[in-house]
C-alpha positions in Angstrom: -31.1 13.7 -14.3 -32.5 12.7 -17.7 -32.3 8.8 -18.2 -30.7 9.1 -21.6 -28.1 11.4 -20.1 -27.4 8.9 -17.4 -27.1 6.0 -19.9 -24.6 8.1 -22.0 -22.6 9.0 -18.9 -22.3 5.4 -17.6 -21.5 4.1 -21.1 -18.7 6.7 -21.4 -17.4 5.6 -18.0 -17.5 2.0 -19.1 -15.7 2.7 -22.4 -12.9 4.9 -21.1 -10.8 2.3 -19.3 -11.7 -0.3 -22.0 -10.2 2.0 -24.7 -7.1 2.5 -22.5 -6.6 -1.2 -21.9 -7.1 -2.1 -25.6 -4.7 0.6 -26.9 -1.0 0.5 -27.6 -1.0 4.1 -28.9 -0.3 6.5 -26.1 -2.7 9.2 -27.5 -5.6 6.7 -27.4 -4.7 5.8 -23.8 -4.9 9.5 -23.0 -8.3 9.7 -24.7 -9.6 6.8 -22.6 -8.3 8.5 -19.4 -10.1 11.7 -20.4 -13.3 10.0 -21.2 -13.5 8.4 -17.7 -12.5 11.7 -16.1 -15.0 13.9 -17.8 -17.9 11.4 -17.7 -17.8 11.0 -13.9 -17.9 14.7 -13.1 -21.7 15.1 -13.6 -22.2 12.1 -11.3 -20.1 13.7 -8.6 -22.1 16.9 -8.6 -25.5 15.3 -9.1 -26.4 16.0 -5.4 -26.9 19.7 -5.1 -24.9 20.4 -2.0 -21.6 22.2 -1.3 -19.8 19.0 -0.2 -20.3 17.2 -3.5 -19.4 20.3 -5.5 -16.2 20.6 -3.5 -15.4 16.9 -4.1 -16.0 17.3 -7.8 -13.8 20.4 -8.0 -10.9 18.6 -6.1 -11.3 15.5 -8.3 -11.3 17.5 -11.5 -8.3 19.7 -10.6 -6.2 16.7 -9.5 -7.1 14.5 -12.5 -6.8 17.3 -15.0 -3.3 18.1 -13.7 -2.3 14.4 -14.0 -3.7 14.2 -17.5 -1.8 17.3 -18.5 1.5 15.7 -17.2 0.7 12.5 -19.0 0.0 14.3 -22.3 3.2 16.3 -21.8 5.3 13.1 -21.5 3.5 11.6 -24.5 4.0 14.7 -26.7 7.7 15.1 -25.8 8.3 11.4 -26.4 6.7 11.7 -29.9 8.9 14.7 -30.5 12.0 12.8 -29.5 11.3 9.4 -31.1 8.6 10.1 -33.7 6.3 7.2 -32.4 3.3 7.1 -30.0 4.7 4.4 -27.7 7.4 4.5 -25.0 10.6 2.7 -25.9 13.9 1.8 -24.3 15.3 5.0 -25.9 12.7 7.2 -24.2 14.2 9.8 -21.8 13.9 8.6 -18.2 12.6 12.0 -17.1 9.6 11.5 -19.4 8.9 8.1 -17.9 9.1 9.5 -14.4 6.7 12.3 -15.4 4.3 9.6 -16.7 4.7 7.6 -13.5 3.9 10.6 -11.3 0.8 11.4 -13.4 -0.5 7.9 -13.1 0.3 7.8 -9.4 -1.8 11.0 -9.0 -4.7 9.3 -10.9 -4.5 6.2 -8.7 -4.2 8.2 -5.4 -0.8 6.7 -4.5 1.0 8.5 -1.7 2.3 11.2 -1.6 -0.4 12.2 -4.1 -3.2 10.7 -2.1 -4.7 13.8 -0.3 -7.6 14.2 -2.7 -8.9 10.6 -2.5 -10.3 10.5 1.1 -11.8 14.0 0.7 -13.5 13.3 -2.6 -14.8 9.9 -1.5 -16.2 11.4 1.6 -18.1 14.1 -0.4 -19.9 11.8 -2.9 -22.7 9.1 -2.6 -21.7 5.5 -1.9 -22.5 4.1 -5.3 -20.3 6.8 -7.0 -17.6 6.0 -4.4 -17.7 2.4 -5.5 -17.0 3.4 -9.2 -14.3 5.8 -8.1 -12.4 3.2 -6.0 -12.8 0.3 -8.4 -13.5 1.0 -12.1 -11.6 4.3 -12.3 -8.4 2.6 -11.1 -8.3 0.2 -14.0 -7.1 2.6 -16.7 -4.0 4.0 -15.0 -3.0 0.5 -13.7 -3.3 -0.9 -17.2 -0.9 1.8 -18.5 1.6 1.0 -15.7 1.2 -2.8 -16.5 2.0 -2.2 -20.2 5.1 0.0 -19.4 6.4 -1.6 -16.2 9.7 -2.8 -17.8 10.6 0.8 -18.6 9.7 2.4 -15.3 12.2 3.1 -12.5 11.7 0.4 -9.9 13.1 2.5 -7.1 10.5 5.2 -7.5 7.7 2.6 -7.8 8.8 1.0 -4.6 9.0 4.4 -2.8 5.4 5.2 -3.9 4.3 1.7 -2.9 5.7 1.6 0.6 4.6 5.2 1.3 1.0 4.3 0.1 1.0 1.2 2.4 2.1 3.3 5.4 -0.4 6.1 4.5 -3.3 3.6 4.1 -2.5 1.9 7.4 -1.9 5.0 9.6 -4.5 7.2 7.9 -7.4 4.8 8.5 -6.7 4.4 12.2 -8.5 7.5 13.5 -11.4 7.6 11.0 -15.1 7.2 11.9 -16.5 7.7 8.4 -16.9 4.4 6.5 -16.2 6.1 3.1 -12.9 7.5 4.3 -12.0 4.1 5.8 -12.7 2.5 2.3 -10.6 5.3 0.7 -7.6 4.6 2.9 -8.1 0.9 2.3 -7.9 1.6 -1.4 -4.6 3.6 -1.0 -3.1 0.6 0.9 -4.3 -1.9 -1.7 -2.9 0.2 -4.5 0.4 0.3 -2.6 0.4 -3.6 -2.5 -0.3 -3.7 -6.3 2.5 -1.3 -7.3 5.0 -2.9 -4.9 5.0 -6.2 -6.9 4.7 -4.5 -10.3 8.5 -4.4 -11.1 8.9 -8.1 -10.2 5.7 -9.9 -11.4 3.0 -7.7 -13.0 0.6 -10.7 -13.3 0.3 -10.6 -9.5 -0.7 -6.9 -9.8 -3.6 -8.0 -12.0 -4.5 -10.8 -9.5 -4.5 -8.3 -6.6 -6.6 -5.8 -8.6 -9.2 -8.5 -9.4 -9.4 -9.7 -5.8 -9.5 -6.0 -4.5 -12.5 -5.3 -6.8 -14.2 -8.6 -5.7 -13.8 -7.6 -2.0 -14.8 -3.9 -2.4 -18.0 -4.4 -4.4 -19.9 -6.4 -1.7 -18.5 -4.2 1.0 -20.0 -1.1 -0.7 -23.3 -3.0 -1.4 -23.6 -3.8 2.3 -23.0 -0.1 3.2 -25.5 1.0 0.5 -28.2 -1.3 1.8 -28.4 0.6 5.1 -26.8 3.9 3.9 -24.1 3.4 6.5 -21.7 6.3 6.3 -20.5 6.3 9.9 -19.4 3.7 12.5 -22.4 4.8 14.6 -24.9 4.0 11.8 -23.2 0.7 11.2 -23.8 -0.2 14.9 -27.5 -0.3 14.2 -27.1 -3.2 11.7 -27.7 -5.9 14.4 -31.4 -5.0 14.6 -31.9 -3.9 11.0 -30.3 -6.7 9.0 -28.6 -9.3 11.2 -27.5 -11.4 8.2 -25.8 -8.5 6.5 -24.0 -7.8 9.7 -22.4 -11.3 9.6 -21.5 -10.8 5.9 -20.0 -7.3 6.6 -17.8 -8.8 9.4 -16.5 -11.5 7.0 -15.8 -8.9 4.3 -13.9 -6.6 6.6 -11.7 -9.5 7.8 -11.1 -10.5 4.2 -10.2 -6.9 3.3 -7.7 -6.9 6.1 -6.0 -10.1 4.7 -6.9 -12.5 7.5 -6.3 -16.2 6.6 -8.1 -18.3 5.5 -10.2 -15.7 3.7 -9.7 -14.6 0.1 -8.0 -11.3 1.0 -5.1 -13.3 2.4 -4.2 -14.7 -1.0 -2.7 -11.6 -2.7 -0.7 -10.6 0.4 0.6 -14.2 0.8 1.7 -14.4 -2.9 3.1 -10.9 -3.0 5.2 -11.4 0.2 6.5 -14.7 -1.2 7.5 -13.1 -4.5 9.2 -10.2 -2.8 11.2 -12.6 -0.6 12.2 -14.5 -3.8 13.6 -11.2 -5.1 15.5 -10.5 -1.8 13.3 -7.7 -0.7 13.3 -8.8 2.9 12.9 -5.4 4.6 10.2 -4.3 2.2 8.2 -7.5 2.8 8.6 -7.1 6.6 7.3 -3.5 6.6 4.4 -4.4 4.3 3.4 -7.3 6.6 3.6 -5.0 9.7 1.4 -2.4 8.0 -1.1 -5.0 7.0 -1.6 -5.7 10.7 -2.5 -2.0 11.2 -5.1 -2.3 8.5 -6.5 -5.4 10.1 -6.6 -3.6 13.4 -9.0 -0.8 12.2 -11.1 -3.3 10.3 -11.4 -5.4 13.5 -12.3 -2.2 15.5 -15.0 -1.6 13.0 -16.3 -5.1 13.5 -16.2 -4.7 17.3 -18.2 -1.5 17.3 -20.7 -3.0 14.7 -21.4 -6.4 16.0 -19.9 -6.8 19.5 -21.4 -3.7 21.1 -25.1 -2.8 21.3 -25.9 0.8 20.3 -28.5 2.4 22.7 -31.9 2.2 21.0 -35.5 2.2 22.1 -37.6 -0.9 22.0 -39.5 0.1 18.9 -36.4 -0.1 16.7 -35.4 -3.6 17.7 -35.5 -6.4 15.1 -36.5 -4.4 12.0 -35.0 -6.9 9.5 -38.4 -7.4 7.9 -38.4 -3.7 6.9 -34.9 -3.9 5.3 -34.2 -3.0 1.7 -34.0 -6.3 -0.2 -32.7 -4.7 -3.4 -29.2 -6.1 -3.1 -30.1 -9.5 -1.5 -29.6 -11.4 -4.8 -26.2 -9.9 -5.4 -24.6 -9.7 -1.9 -24.6 -13.3 -0.8 -22.8 -14.8 -3.8 -20.3 -11.9 -3.9 -19.6 -12.4 -0.2 -19.0 -16.1 -0.8 -16.6 -15.3 -3.6 -14.8 -12.7 -1.5 -14.3 -15.0 1.5 -13.9 -18.6 0.2 -11.6 -18.4 -2.8 -8.4 -19.3 -1.0 -8.6 -23.1 -1.8 -8.3 -22.1 -5.5 -4.9 -20.6 -4.9 -2.8 -23.6 -6.0 -4.4 -23.4 -9.5 -3.8 -19.7 -9.6 -0.1 -20.0 -8.7 0.5 -22.9 -11.1 
């Protein structure tokens, strides 16, 4: 692809969520959503194969439907109130339509079916953008309008996403699908606390991005798209293997790693709001997530994949492109828990 075209595409992807976050006008928020949607389509179909074309088509149809529903809610709200913002007087049906459209964009259950399939059909670096940067714009709209949304519907979406992310990842062998189901579960945790303390949603989003970026970088270094290919890390890049194991445990929320911090604070906040059953179910599903991360670690580092002697200890041939970025990101994503008293206060 032409370098100028790539620069324009990435600049548009960068600006879309920023416009949505900086806007209070619903029409400008919609424009930001459309910019990020239309700009990423060329990246999805950059590889000329049927799988990426199918992924791009699924992504476009789902996101275009969600954008249409969001625009419908915005237009009917303007017709009713004469302003481009949602107010207390806004019809609850319009708010519910907007919530469903944003849930489709985020990949929350039961609107999650597109996310694992699309992530599986695209390259790892585009999957990283899809699972991190593309989540920011819909979440920022939910953050700005959380006090108007129906908390019951939000909690139903949240608990179903946590269940889906936990159960769906159990029988996967593709690392991109595992990361997609991990994203669904993390989005469930973020939306679960939104009606009670939206600042914790932002904290969870930041930590999720900090954890996901180095995990994808580790996969991209060795183009590891299956568990079998990850089991060769021990003789290609032994140091990356150790970092990957720590990152997976942190993603699962194992104390004392960074990933435990949002789960700990969110469960505490839910208990303060008398959501005992919700907190218990979320904690149990977090154990399922931790189980399939641990299984990934076991097959990667504790079992030796059958190889011939010529392929042993190839770490000096490894791709060193990400070596400057990965270690500091890994440290950040595993050792931030001691900072939690300052974050809470």
